[in-house]
ZAVORO-936680 format. One record per residue (C-alpha): x, y, z; residue in three letters. Coordinates in steps of 0.2 Angstrom, whole numbers. Layout:
<pts>
+-------+-------+-------+------+
:  east : north :    up : rest :
+-------+-------+-------+------+
:     X :     Y :     Z :  ALA :
...
+-------+-------+-------+------+
</pts>
This chain:
<pts>
+-------+-------+-------+------+
:  east : north :    up : rest :
+-------+-------+-------+------+
:  -324 :    81 :   -78 :  MET :
:  -334 :    68 :   -88 :  SER :
:  -334 :    50 :   -82 :  THR :
:  -326 :    45 :   -99 :  ALA :
:  -312 :    57 :   -97 :  LEU :
:  -309 :    52 :   -79 :  LEU :
:  -309 :    34 :   -84 :  HIS :
:  -296 :    38 :   -98 :  GLU :
:  -285 :    47 :   -85 :  ILE :
:  -285 :    33 :   -73 :  VAL :
:  -282 :    20 :   -86 :  THR :
:  -267 :    29 :   -93 :  LYS :
:  -260 :    33 :   -76 :  ALA :
:  -259 :    15 :   -72 :  ASP :
:  -257 :    17 :   -53 :  GLY :
:  -243 :    30 :   -55 :  ASN :
:  -248 :    44 :   -43 :  PRO :
:  -236 :    57 :   -51 :  PHE :
:  -243 :    53 :   -69 :  LEU :
:  -261 :    54 :   -62 :  LEU :
:  -258 :    71 :   -55 :  GLU :
:  -249 :    77 :   -71 :  GLU :
:  -263 :    71 :   -82 :  LEU :
:  -276 :    79 :   -72 :  THR :
:  -266 :    95 :   -72 :  ARG :
:  -264 :    94 :   -91 :  SER :
:  -283 :    93 :   -93 :  VAL :
:  -286 :   107 :   -81 :  ALA :
:  -274 :   119 :   -89 :  GLU :
:  -281 :   115 :  -107 :  GLN :
:  -298 :   120 :  -100 :  GLY :
:  -307 :   105 :  -107 :  ALA :
:  -315 :    96 :   -93 :  MET :
:  -329 :    87 :  -103 :  HIS :
:  -323 :    86 :  -121 :  ALA :
:  -313 :    71 :  -127 :  PRO :
:  -294 :    74 :  -127 :  LEU :
:  -279 :    65 :  -135 :  ALA :
:  -271 :    62 :  -118 :  ILE :
:  -252 :    58 :  -119 :  PRO :
:  -247 :    41 :  -114 :  ASP :
:  -231 :    45 :  -104 :  THR :
:  -226 :    57 :   -91 :  VAL :
:  -213 :    64 :  -103 :  HIS :
:  -226 :    68 :  -116 :  ALA :
:  -237 :    76 :  -102 :  VAL :
:  -222 :    86 :   -95 :  LEU :
:  -216 :    92 :  -112 :  THR :
:  -233 :    99 :  -116 :  ALA :
:  -234 :   108 :   -99 :  ARG :
:  -217 :   116 :  -102 :  ILE :
:  -221 :   121 :  -119 :  ASP :
:  -236 :   131 :  -113 :  ARG :
:  -225 :   141 :  -101 :  LEU :
:  -220 :   159 :  -105 :  PRO :
:  -204 :   159 :  -116 :  ALA :
:  -193 :   167 :  -102 :  VAL :
:  -200 :   155 :   -89 :  ALA :
:  -197 :   140 :  -100 :  LYS :
:  -179 :   146 :  -103 :  ARG :
:  -176 :   148 :   -84 :  VAL :
:  -183 :   131 :   -81 :  LEU :
:  -172 :   123 :   -94 :  GLN :
:  -157 :   132 :   -87 :  THR :
:  -161 :   126 :   -70 :  ALA :
:  -162 :   109 :   -76 :  ALA :
:  -144 :   110 :   -83 :  VAL :
:  -138 :   117 :   -66 :  ILE :
:  -144 :   102 :   -56 :  GLY :
:  -155 :    96 :   -43 :  THR :
:  -151 :   111 :   -32 :  GLU :
:  -152 :   128 :   -41 :  VAL :
:  -145 :   143 :   -32 :  PRO :
:  -153 :   160 :   -37 :  PHE :
:  -136 :   168 :   -40 :  SER :
:  -130 :   155 :   -52 :  LEU :
:  -146 :   155 :   -61 :  LEU :
:  -145 :   174 :   -62 :  ALA :
:  -128 :   173 :   -69 :  ALA :
:  -133 :   159 :   -82 :  MET :
:  -149 :   168 :   -88 :  THR :
:  -142 :   186 :   -87 :  ARG :
:  -159 :   191 :   -82 :  LEU :
:  -162 :   206 :   -70 :  SER :
:  -167 :   201 :   -52 :  LYS :
:  -185 :   206 :   -55 :  GLU :
:  -187 :   197 :   -71 :  ALA :
:  -179 :   181 :   -64 :  LEU :
:  -190 :   182 :   -48 :  SER :
:  -205 :   184 :   -59 :  GLN :
:  -201 :   169 :   -69 :  SER :
:  -197 :   159 :   -53 :  LEU :
:  -214 :   164 :   -46 :  ALA :
:  -222 :   157 :   -62 :  GLN :
:  -213 :   141 :   -61 :  LEU :
:  -218 :   139 :   -42 :  GLN :
:  -236 :   143 :   -46 :  ALA :
:  -235 :   129 :   -59 :  ALA :
:  -228 :   118 :   -46 :  GLU :
:  -213 :   114 :   -57 :  LEU :
:  -200 :   121 :   -44 :  LEU :
:  -200 :   124 :   -25 :  HIS :
:  -190 :   136 :   -15 :  GLU :
:  -181 :   125 :    -2 :  THR :
:  -169 :   137 :     6 :  SER :
:  -168 :   155 :    10 :  LEU :
:  -151 :   156 :    19 :  VAL :
:  -138 :   161 :    13 :  PRO :
:  -147 :   163 :    -3 :  GLU :
:  -163 :   156 :   -11 :  SER :
:  -161 :   139 :   -18 :  VAL :
:  -174 :   130 :   -29 :  TYR :
:  -177 :   112 :   -32 :  THR :
:  -188 :   102 :   -45 :  PHE :
:  -204 :    95 :   -38 :  LYS :
:  -199 :    79 :   -47 :  HIS :
:  -183 :    72 :   -55 :  THR :
:  -194 :    68 :   -71 :  LEU :
:  -198 :    87 :   -73 :  ILE :
:  -179 :    91 :   -73 :  GLN :
:  -175 :    77 :   -85 :  ASP :
:  -189 :    82 :   -97 :  THR :
:  -183 :   100 :   -97 :  ALA :
:  -165 :    95 :   -98 :  TYR :
:  -167 :    84 :  -113 :  HIS :
:  -178 :    97 :  -122 :  ALA :
:  -162 :   107 :  -125 :  LEU :
:  -150 :   103 :  -140 :  LEU :
:  -135 :    93 :  -134 :  GLU :
:  -123 :   107 :  -140 :  SER :
:  -133 :   119 :  -130 :  THR :
:  -132 :   108 :  -115 :  ARG :
:  -113 :   106 :  -116 :  ARG :
:  -111 :   125 :  -119 :  GLN :
:  -121 :   129 :  -103 :  GLN :
:  -112 :   116 :   -93 :  HIS :
:   -96 :   124 :   -98 :  LEU :
:  -103 :   141 :   -93 :  GLN :
:  -107 :   134 :   -76 :  ILE :
:   -90 :   128 :   -73 :  ILE :
:   -83 :   146 :   -78 :  GLN :
:   -95 :   155 :   -66 :  ILE :
:   -91 :   143 :   -52 :  LEU :
:   -72 :   146 :   -55 :  ALA :
:   -74 :   164 :   -55 :  GLU :
:   -88 :   168 :   -42 :  ARG :
:   -90 :   152 :   -31 :  CYS :
:   -73 :   145 :   -27 :  VAL :
:   -79 :   139 :   -10 :  THR :
:   -94 :   130 :   -17 :  THR :
:   -84 :   122 :   -30 :  ALA :
:   -71 :   116 :   -18 :  ALA :
:   -84 :   109 :    -6 :  HIS :
:   -95 :   100 :   -19 :  GLN :
:   -83 :    91 :   -31 :  PRO :
:   -96 :    79 :   -37 :  ALA :
:  -106 :    94 :   -43 :  TRP :
:   -91 :   101 :   -53 :  LEU :
:   -86 :    84 :   -59 :  ALA :
:  -104 :    82 :   -66 :  HIS :
:  -103 :    98 :   -76 :  HIS :
:   -86 :    94 :   -82 :  TYR :
:   -92 :    77 :   -88 :  THR :
:  -107 :    84 :   -97 :  GLU :
:   -97 :    98 :  -105 :  ALA :
:   -86 :    84 :  -112 :  GLY :
:   -70 :    90 :  -102 :  CYS :
:   -65 :    72 :   -97 :  VAL :
:   -47 :    76 :   -91 :  GLU :
:   -54 :    89 :   -79 :  GLN :
:   -68 :    78 :   -74 :  ALA :
:   -58 :    63 :   -68 :  VAL :
:   -49 :    71 :   -54 :  PRO :
:   -65 :    79 :   -48 :  HIS :
:   -74 :    62 :   -47 :  TRP :
:   -59 :    56 :   -37 :  GLN :
:   -61 :    71 :   -25 :  GLN :
:   -80 :    67 :   -24 :  ALA :
:   -76 :    49 :   -20 :  GLY :
:   -64 :    55 :    -6 :  GLN :
:   -77 :    67 :     2 :  ARG :
:   -90 :    52 :     1 :  ALA :
:   -77 :    41 :    10 :  VAL :
:   -74 :    54 :    23 :  ASP :
:   -93 :    54 :    27 :  ARG :
:   -93 :    35 :    27 :  SER :
:  -105 :    36 :    12 :  ALA :
:   -98 :    20 :     4 :  HIS :
:  -111 :    17 :   -10 :  ALA :
:  -109 :    35 :   -16 :  GLU :
:   -90 :    33 :   -15 :  ALA :
:   -91 :    18 :   -26 :  ILE :
:  -102 :    27 :   -39 :  ALA :
:   -90 :    42 :   -40 :  HIS :
:   -74 :    31 :   -42 :  PHE :
:   -83 :    20 :   -55 :  THR :
:   -88 :    36 :   -65 :  GLN :
:   -70 :    42 :   -64 :  GLY :
:   -63 :    26 :   -71 :  LEU :
:   -76 :    25 :   -85 :  ALA :
:   -71 :    42 :   -91 :  LEU :
:   -52 :    38 :   -89 :  LEU :
:   -53 :    24 :  -101 :  ARG :
:   -58 :    36 :  -115 :  THR :
:   -42 :    45 :  -113 :  LEU :
:   -26 :    41 :  -122 :  PRO :
:   -14 :    28 :  -113 :  VAL :
:     0 :    37 :  -105 :  THR :
:    10 :    35 :   -89 :  PRO :
:     0 :    49 :   -80 :  ALA :
:   -16 :    40 :   -85 :  ARG :
:    -9 :    24 :   -77 :  ALA :
:    -5 :    32 :   -61 :  ARG :
:   -22 :    40 :   -60 :  GLN :
:   -31 :    24 :   -64 :  GLU :
:   -20 :    15 :   -51 :  LEU :
:   -26 :    27 :   -37 :  THR :
:   -44 :    26 :   -42 :  LEU :
:   -43 :     7 :   -43 :  GLN :
:   -36 :     5 :   -26 :  CYS :
:   -49 :    17 :   -19 :  SER :
:   -63 :     8 :   -27 :  LEU :
:   -57 :    -9 :   -21 :  ALA :
:   -57 :    -3 :    -3 :  VAL :
:   -75 :     3 :    -4 :  GLN :
:   -80 :   -12 :   -13 :  LEU :
:   -73 :   -22 :     1 :  ALA :
:   -86 :   -14 :    13 :  THR :
:   -99 :   -26 :     4 :  ARG :
:   -88 :   -41 :     5 :  GLY :
:   -69 :   -41 :     6 :  ALA :
:   -67 :   -58 :    -4 :  ALA :
:   -79 :   -55 :   -18 :  THR :
:   -74 :   -57 :   -36 :  PRO :
:   -76 :   -38 :   -40 :  GLU :
:   -63 :   -34 :   -27 :  VAL :
:   -51 :   -47 :   -34 :  GLU :
:   -53 :   -40 :   -51 :  ARG :
:   -51 :   -22 :   -46 :  THR :
:   -34 :   -27 :   -37 :  TYR :
:   -29 :   -38 :   -51 :  ALA :
:   -30 :   -23 :   -63 :  ARG :
:   -21 :   -12 :   -50 :  ALA :
:    -7 :   -24 :   -50 :  LEU :
:    -6 :   -23 :   -69 :  GLU :
:    -5 :    -4 :   -67 :  LEU :
:     9 :    -6 :   -54 :  CYS :
:    20 :   -16 :   -66 :  GLN :
:    17 :    -2 :   -79 :  GLN :
:    21 :    12 :   -67 :  VAL :
:    36 :     3 :   -59 :  GLY :
:    35 :    13 :   -43 :  ASN :
:    37 :     2 :   -27 :  THR :
:    28 :    16 :   -16 :  GLN :
:    12 :    13 :   -27 :  GLU :
:    14 :    -6 :   -25 :  LEU :
:    11 :    -6 :    -6 :  PHE :
:    -8 :    -2 :    -6 :  PRO :
:   -11 :   -15 :   -19 :  VAL :
:    -1 :   -29 :   -10 :  LEU :
:   -10 :   -24 :     6 :  TYR :
:   -27 :   -26 :    -2 :  GLY :
:   -22 :   -42 :   -10 :  LEU :
:   -16 :   -49 :     7 :  SER :
:   -32 :   -44 :    15 :  ARG :
:   -42 :   -53 :     0 :  LEU :
:   -32 :   -69 :     2 :  TYR :
:   -34 :   -69 :    21 :  LYS :
:   -53 :   -67 :    19 :  LYS :
:   -53 :   -81 :     7 :  ARG :
:   -44 :   -92 :    20 :  GLY :
:   -28 :   -92 :    10 :  LYS :
:   -17 :   -88 :    25 :  LEU :
:     0 :   -93 :    18 :  GLN :
:    -2 :   -81 :     3 :  GLN :
:    -8 :   -67 :    15 :  ALA :
:     7 :   -71 :    26 :  ARG :
:    19 :   -70 :    11 :  ASP :
:    12 :   -54 :     5 :  LEU :
:    14 :   -47 :    23 :  GLY :
:    32 :   -51 :    23 :  GLU :
:    34 :   -42 :     6 :  GLN :
:    25 :   -27 :    14 :  LEU :
:    36 :   -27 :    29 :  LEU :
:    52 :   -27 :    18 :  VAL :
:    44 :   -12 :     7 :  LEU :
:    40 :    -3 :    23 :  ALA :
:    57 :    -5 :    31 :  GLN :
:    65 :     0 :    14 :  TYR :
:    55 :    16 :    14 :  GLN :
:    57 :    19 :    33 :  ASP :
:    39 :    24 :    34 :  ASP :
:    30 :    21 :    51 :  SER :
:    13 :    21 :    43 :  ALA :
:    18 :     7 :    31 :  LEU :
:    26 :    -2 :    45 :  LEU :
:    10 :    -1 :    55 :  LEU :
:     0 :    -9 :    41 :  ARG :
:    13 :   -22 :    37 :  SER :
:    14 :   -28 :    55 :  HIS :
:    -5 :   -29 :    56 :  TYR :
:    -6 :   -39 :    40 :  VAL :
:     8 :   -51 :    46 :  LEU :
:     1 :   -52 :    64 :  GLY :
:   -17 :   -56 :    58 :  ASP :
:   -11 :   -70 :    46 :  ALA :
:     0 :   -77 :    60 :  LEU :
:   -14 :   -77 :    72 :  LEU :
:   -25 :   -88 :    61 :  TRP :
:   -11 :   -99 :    56 :  LEU :
:   -10 :  -103 :    75 :  GLY :
:     8 :   -95 :    77 :  GLU :
:     3 :   -85 :    92 :  PHE :
:    19 :   -79 :    99 :  PRO :
:    25 :   -72 :    82 :  ALA :
:     7 :   -64 :    80 :  ALA :
:     9 :   -55 :    96 :  ARG :
:    26 :   -49 :    92 :  ALA :
:    20 :   -41 :    75 :  HIS :
:     4 :   -34 :    82 :  LEU :
:    13 :   -26 :    97 :  GLU :
:    26 :   -19 :    85 :  GLN :
:    12 :   -11 :    75 :  GLY :
:     4 :    -3 :    90 :  ILE :
:    21 :     3 :    96 :  ALA :
:    24 :    13 :    79 :  VAL :
:     7 :    21 :    79 :  TYR :
:     7 :    40 :    80 :  ASP :
:   -11 :    48 :    80 :  ARG :
:    -4 :    65 :    75 :  GLN :
:     6 :    57 :    60 :  GLN :
:    -5 :    43 :    54 :  HIS :
:   -21 :    45 :    44 :  ASP :
:   -34 :    33 :    51 :  ILE :
:   -45 :    35 :    36 :  HIS :
:   -33 :    34 :    21 :  ASP :
:   -42 :    32 :     5 :  LEU :
:   -31 :    17 :    -1 :  LEU :
:   -33 :     6 :    14 :  TYR :
:   -47 :    -2 :    23 :  GLU :
:   -52 :     3 :    41 :  ALA :
:   -39 :     8 :    54 :  ASP :
:   -24 :    -3 :    56 :  PRO :
:   -20 :     3 :    74 :  TRP :
:   -37 :    -2 :    80 :  LEU :
:   -36 :   -18 :    70 :  ASN :
:   -20 :   -22 :    78 :  CYS :
:   -28 :   -20 :    95 :  LEU :
:   -43 :   -31 :    90 :  GLY :
:   -32 :   -45 :    83 :  ALA :
:   -20 :   -43 :    98 :  LEU :
:   -35 :   -45 :   110 :  SER :
:   -39 :   -62 :   103 :  VAL :
:   -20 :   -67 :   102 :  THR :
:   -18 :   -63 :   121 :  LEU :
:   -33 :   -74 :   125 :  TRP :
:   -25 :   -89 :   117 :  PHE :
:    -8 :   -85 :   125 :  LEU :
:   -16 :   -86 :   142 :  GLY :
:   -19 :   -67 :   146 :  TYR :
:   -38 :   -66 :   146 :  PRO :
:   -38 :   -50 :   157 :  ASP :
:   -26 :   -41 :   145 :  GLN :
:   -36 :   -47 :   131 :  ALA :
:   -52 :   -40 :   137 :  LEU :
:   -43 :   -23 :   141 :  GLN :
:   -37 :   -22 :   124 :  ARG :
:   -53 :   -26 :   116 :  SER :
:   -62 :   -13 :   127 :  THR :
:   -49 :     0 :   122 :  GLU :
:   -52 :    -4 :   104 :  ALA :
:   -71 :    -3 :   105 :  VAL :
:   -70 :    13 :   115 :  THR :
:   -59 :    22 :   103 :  MET :
:   -69 :    16 :    88 :  ALA :
:   -85 :    24 :    95 :  HIS :
:   -75 :    40 :    97 :  GLU :
:   -70 :    40 :    79 :  LEU :
:   -88 :    39 :    73 :  SER :
:   -83 :    29 :    57 :  TYR :
:   -96 :    15 :    55 :  PRO :
:   -84 :     3 :    45 :  TYR :
:   -70 :     5 :    57 :  ILE :
:   -82 :     2 :    72 :  LEU :
:   -89 :   -13 :    63 :  ALA :
:   -72 :   -21 :    60 :  ARG :
:   -68 :   -19 :    78 :  VAL :
:   -84 :   -27 :    84 :  LEU :
:   -80 :   -42 :    74 :  VAL :
:   -64 :   -46 :    84 :  ASP :
:   -73 :   -41 :   100 :  ALA :
:   -87 :   -54 :    97 :  ALA :
:   -73 :   -67 :    94 :  TYR :
:   -66 :   -63 :   111 :  LEU :
:   -82 :   -65 :   120 :  HIS :
:   -85 :   -82 :   112 :  TRP :
:   -69 :   -89 :   118 :  PHE :
:   -71 :   -81 :   135 :  CYS :
:   -88 :   -90 :   136 :  ARG :
:   -97 :   -73 :   139 :  GLU :
:  -113 :   -76 :   130 :  TRP :
:  -123 :   -60 :   135 :  VAL :
:  -108 :   -49 :   130 :  ARG :
:  -107 :   -59 :   114 :  LEU :
:  -125 :   -56 :   110 :  GLN :
:  -123 :   -37 :   114 :  GLU :
:  -108 :   -36 :   102 :  ARG :
:  -117 :   -46 :    88 :  ALA :
:  -133 :   -35 :    90 :  GLU :
:  -123 :   -19 :    89 :  ALA :
:  -113 :   -25 :    74 :  LEU :
:  -129 :   -31 :    65 :  ARG :
:  -137 :   -14 :    67 :  THR :
:  -122 :    -5 :    61 :  LEU :
:  -120 :   -17 :    46 :  ALA :
:  -138 :   -16 :    41 :  ALA :
:  -138 :     3 :    42 :  ALA :
:  -123 :     5 :    31 :  ASN :
:  -124 :    -9 :    18 :  GLY :
:  -110 :   -20 :    25 :  PHE :
:  -117 :   -36 :    18 :  THR :
:  -103 :   -48 :    23 :  GLU :
:  -101 :   -40 :    41 :  LEU :
:  -120 :   -42 :    43 :  TYR :
:  -119 :   -60 :    40 :  ALA :
:  -104 :   -62 :    52 :  ARG :
:  -114 :   -52 :    65 :  ALA :
:  -129 :   -64 :    62 :  THR :
:  -120 :   -80 :    65 :  TYR :
:  -112 :   -73 :    81 :  ARG :
:  -130 :   -68 :    86 :  TYR :
:  -136 :   -86 :    83 :  GLY :
:  -121 :   -93 :    93 :  LEU :
:  -126 :   -82 :   108 :  ALA :
:  -145 :   -87 :   107 :  LEU :
:  -141 :  -105 :   107 :  VAL :
:  -129 :  -104 :   121 :  LYS :
:  -143 :   -95 :   131 :  GLN :
:  -157 :  -108 :   127 :  GLY :
:  -165 :  -100 :   112 :  GLN :
:  -160 :  -115 :   101 :  ILE :
:  -172 :  -115 :    86 :  ALA :
:  -170 :   -96 :    83 :  GLU :
:  -151 :   -97 :    86 :  GLY :
:  -148 :  -111 :    73 :  LEU :
:  -159 :  -103 :    60 :  ALA :
:  -149 :   -87 :    62 :  GLN :
:  -133 :   -96 :    61 :  PHE :
:  -138 :  -106 :    45 :  HIS :
:  -144 :   -90 :    36 :  ALA :
:  -128 :   -81 :    39 :  SER :
:  -118 :   -96 :    32 :  MET :
:  -127 :   -95 :    15 :  ASP :
:  -123 :   -76 :    14 :  THR :
:  -104 :   -79 :    18 :  LEU :
:  -103 :   -92 :     5 :  GLN :
:  -110 :   -80 :    -8 :  VAL :
:   -97 :   -67 :    -3 :  THR :
:   -84 :   -80 :    -4 :  GLN :
:   -78 :   -77 :    14 :  SER :
:   -68 :   -93 :    16 :  GLY :
:   -59 :   -86 :    32 :  ASP :
:   -64 :   -94 :    48 :  ALA :
:   -73 :  -108 :    39 :  GLN :
:   -66 :  -122 :    50 :  ALA :
:   -70 :  -111 :    66 :  LEU :
:   -88 :  -108 :    60 :  ARG :
:   -91 :  -127 :    57 :  LEU :
:   -83 :  -131 :    74 :  ALA :
:   -94 :  -118 :    82 :  GLN :
:  -109 :  -126 :    74 :  LEU :
:  -104 :  -143 :    80 :  ALA :
:  -102 :  -135 :    97 :  GLU :
:  -121 :  -129 :    96 :  LEU :
:  -126 :  -147 :    92 :  TYR :
:  -116 :  -153 :   108 :  ARG :
:  -126 :  -140 :   118 :  CYS :
:  -142 :  -147 :   110 :  THR :
:  -137 :  -165 :   114 :  ARG :
:  -135 :  -170 :    96 :  HIS :
:  -118 :  -178 :    96 :  PRO :
:  -119 :  -188 :    80 :  GLU :
:  -124 :  -172 :    70 :  THR :
:  -110 :  -163 :    79 :  GLY :
:   -97 :  -176 :    74 :  LEU :
:  -102 :  -175 :    56 :  GLN :
:  -101 :  -156 :    56 :  VAL :
:   -84 :  -157 :    65 :  LEU :
:   -77 :  -169 :    53 :  ALA :
:   -81 :  -157 :    39 :  ALA :
:   -72 :  -144 :    49 :  ALA :
:   -56 :  -155 :    52 :  MET :
:   -56 :  -161 :    34 :  ASP :
:   -59 :  -144 :    26 :  ALA :
:   -46 :  -138 :    14 :  ASP :
:   -40 :  -124 :    25 :  THR :
:   -24 :  -117 :    32 :  GLU :
:   -33 :  -112 :    47 :  GLU :
:   -24 :  -117 :    64 :  ARG :
:   -33 :  -104 :    74 :  PHE :
:   -42 :  -116 :    85 :  ASP :
:   -35 :  -133 :    81 :  ALA :
:   -33 :  -138 :    99 :  SER :
:   -51 :  -133 :   102 :  GLY :
:   -57 :  -144 :    88 :  ARG :
:   -49 :  -159 :    96 :  TYR :
:   -56 :  -156 :   113 :  SER :
:   -74 :  -153 :   105 :  LEU :
:   -72 :  -170 :    96 :  LYS :
:   -68 :  -178 :   113 :  GLY :
:   -83 :  -170 :   121 :  GLU :
:   -95 :  -176 :   107 :  LEU :
:   -88 :  -194 :   108 :  LEU :
:   -92 :  -195 :   126 :  LEU :
:  -110 :  -189 :   123 :  LEU :
:  -114 :  -204 :   111 :  LEU :
:  -126 :  -217 :   117 :  PRO :
:  -111 :  -229 :   118 :  GLU :
:   -97 :  -217 :   123 :  PRO :
:   -81 :  -218 :   114 :  GLY :
:   -70 :  -216 :   129 :  VAL :
:   -54 :  -222 :   122 :  HIS :
:   -56 :  -211 :   107 :  GLN :
:   -61 :  -196 :   117 :  ALA :
:   -45 :  -198 :   128 :  GLU :
:   -35 :  -199 :   113 :  SER :
:   -43 :  -183 :   106 :  CYS :
:   -40 :  -173 :   123 :  PHE :
:   -21 :  -179 :   122 :  GLN :
:   -20 :  -172 :   104 :  GLN :
:   -28 :  -156 :   110 :  ALA :
:   -16 :  -154 :   124 :  LEU :
:    -1 :  -158 :   112 :  LEU :
:    -7 :  -146 :    99 :  THR :
:   -10 :  -132 :   112 :  ALA :
:     7 :  -134 :   119 :  ARG :
:    15 :  -134 :   102 :  ARG :
:     7 :  -117 :    99 :  GLN :
:    10 :  -110 :   116 :  SER :
:    -9 :  -108 :   117 :  ALA :
:   -11 :  -108 :   136 :  LYS :
:   -30 :  -106 :   137 :  MET :
:   -33 :  -121 :   125 :  PRO :
:   -21 :  -131 :   135 :  GLU :
:   -30 :  -127 :   151 :  LEU :
:   -47 :  -133 :   142 :  ARG :
:   -39 :  -149 :   136 :  ALA :
:   -31 :  -152 :   153 :  ALA :
:   -48 :  -149 :   161 :  LEU :
:   -57 :  -162 :   149 :  HIS :
:   -43 :  -175 :   152 :  LEU :
:   -43 :  -172 :   170 :  SER :
:   -62 :  -174 :   171 :  HIS :
:   -61 :  -191 :   162 :  LEU :
:   -47 :  -197 :   172 :  TRP :
:   -56 :  -193 :   188 :  ARG :
:   -71 :  -203 :   182 :  GLN :
:   -59 :  -217 :   179 :  GLN :
:   -52 :  -216 :   196 :  GLY :
:   -35 :  -208 :   191 :  LYS :
:   -37 :  -194 :   203 :  ARG :
:   -18 :  -192 :   206 :  THR :
:   -14 :  -192 :   187 :  GLU :
:   -28 :  -179 :   185 :  ALA :
:   -21 :  -167 :   198 :  ARG :
:    -3 :  -169 :   192 :  GLN :
:    -9 :  -164 :   174 :  LEU :
:   -20 :  -150 :   179 :  LEU :
:   -11 :  -142 :   193 :  ALA :
:     4 :  -135 :   184 :  PRO :
:    -6 :  -129 :   169 :  VAL :
:   -17 :  -119 :   181 :  TYR :
:    -2 :  -114 :   191 :  GLY :
:     5 :  -105 :   176 :  TRP :
:    -8 :   -92 :   175 :  PHE :
:    -6 :   -75 :   183 :  THR :
:   -23 :   -67 :   178 :  GLU :
:   -40 :   -71 :   172 :  GLY :
:   -46 :   -80 :   188 :  PHE :
:   -63 :   -73 :   186 :  ALA :
:   -65 :   -82 :   169 :  THR :
:   -76 :   -98 :   167 :  ALA :
:   -61 :  -109 :   162 :  ASP :
:   -50 :  -104 :   177 :  LEU :
:   -65 :  -106 :   189 :  GLN :
:   -69 :  -123 :   183 :  LYS :
:   -50 :  -128 :   185 :  ALA :
:   -49 :  -121 :   202 :  ARG :
:   -65 :  -131 :   207 :  ALA :
:   -59 :  -147 :   200 :  LEU :
:   -42 :  -146 :   208 :  LEU :
:   -52 :  -143 :   225 :  GLY :
:   -61 :  -159 :   222 :  GLU :
:   -45 :  -168 :   218 :  LEU :
:   -36 :  -162 :   233 :  ALA :
+-------+-------+-------+------+
</pts>
């Protein structure tokens, strides 16, 4: 090959290995290694020239294979081309020799794939559109007659052929089935693509009640999958808003339930807890009216979770335990297309945190372990990720920093592997908390701040006050009380309905005030008193114990030993479990000093 020709090939390839290979092959096939040639500028032009030089039958086989798809079974290709086995095998051998097709499977039959998608695309578009549609329709007919099993197990393949054949009404339900199969495999991005394709086609059909019902199912299914990227994002809100419009058109209360459920989760994720609670109460009424235990489970979970974050712990516990009580593994579908995650495991996770606040840390850890173990057995990544979120919360409150880091690392790995953007950010900030608590301050704070930016982008407004309070706690650990107080002020002034850890915020403010160069002792005492009052009002026994500990320490330093013991002893005496936890051990030690 001449230097000039080589230079021209390299220049036109412009660093594209596939184009470089195809240009070189084109020159070689034309047998002119030295004479100047008019080399095509694009891969498409090169491939078109190569395909046109094929024998007529081989070219027809290649174009038919391009219509069939990325995987081409021998039997389907034979039925489409109506060639004898020998003639078809000869053409396939020619195409393999030309490195256009490869045989990738022998069992249960030979299957061929294109060397590159550009080859398939070029061969496909060389056919007239009318010819392509006719061949897509022919494939559908052959699959229906000869390959029932294949069609049933590959709805996306069938949906594609119906779409390209122009059979929209038949294509839409197959895209929905394809989305369902993707969900079953936890292939969330693929499911989103399939549901989106079905909705796009559905919009081309006349407006009818049947179309509205079909769109409603697709919109709800799509919203659930979009939520794996971020449950509070605008696209999730838009999808559920459209679903609500469709519910009003359809007028069926049964179809309303998944929409209200999805909206309640959206509002909770945005920190609009009262709206989430109101919708939860509507859901409970609908579930009771329909006398459906699966719907009762979901409504009790929504209500219990909202009440937990509103700081109404006894009511939260009641609903979460009722949800767990109605669960029947044989009856309830843990992976329902219209709902996120698994409500029973969600109930367990939320209940574990609720039990900690109510003063039952051993039961809380038992419930959390039960949820994580079951989630691992189910092998659904998103379900496991959601369970790990609650497990990490619990370890934070229990002051178990090593376990917090382990849960955060597991959650982060899982979220990264499956594209769970929001959950990855939640895992990262928990990881940062654990690092700071174990002395890795700079890295921990960097991880924490990076995650806060992502959560803001995904509009995740839930736990905003808690996250700010946790950041203030990190500044307490690093002996920066002024900065901690500034952050905590933002947490306490935040426009949030969150009362989840209201008592803890007052206690933390008191701790920070005592660390100032000129300690604000009287202000700190007032904060501890407010923390104690808030905890008692919420029946939150663990926060009450912590507030009593802080106030008792302060009083002991002031010489009020009797008052300190009289405050702490009855609070500690209430507990019947959790004596191995850090809080109860500190309380026992202080009472021993005050004896």
